N, C-alpha and C positions, 0 to 999 in steps of 0.2 A: 926558554919558553915559560913566561910567567903564567901561573894558574891561580885563578880566584874562584873560591867555592862559596856559594851563598846557600844556606839551608834555613828554611822557615816552614811554617805551617802551610800545608797544601791549600787550605781554604782562603789564604791571602793572595794566592797567585792567579793572575789572568795573563793571557798572551801579551797584553799591552805592558803590564808591570814587568814581566820577564824581559821583554825587549828593552825597557827603560833601565832595569838593573844591569843588564849586559852592557849597554852603552855607557852608563855613568861609571860603573866599576872599571871599565876599560879606560875611560878618559881620566879618571882619578889616579889610577895606577901609573899611567904614562906621565901624568903631570908630576906626581911625587918622585918618580924615578928620573924625570927629565930625559925621557927616552922615547920620543914619538916614533922612532924607527922600529919599536917593538910591537906596534899595533897589529900587524899581520901575524904575529907570533904569540899573541895574548889570548888565552882561553878563559872563559867565564862559564862556570857550571852553576845552574840554578836548580836546586832540588827542593821539592815539596814533600813534606812528611805528614802523616796523620798525627793528630795531637796525642792519641793514645800511645804512640811510640816514643814520645818525649817524656822525661820525668824530671821532677824537681821536688825538693822537700820530702824525698823518699816515697813519692807517689807519682803515678802517671799524671801528666798535665791535666787531662780532661776529667780527673777525679779529685781535683782540689789541690794539685801540686803547684799552686800559685806562689 
């Protein structure tokens, strides 16, 4: 059971983008594995997070952690 997890800022997500990510991540994984038979067993999880829950440069992202 392949599992692909995509995490990004919530503000970037739309239903259309989520569907596109799921489709393309699935297609890419099956192509790289050369295993089209795994399509019905492949899971893609798209998670959106608030920017203040991400950190970089020792600061929350939305406080200058760029």
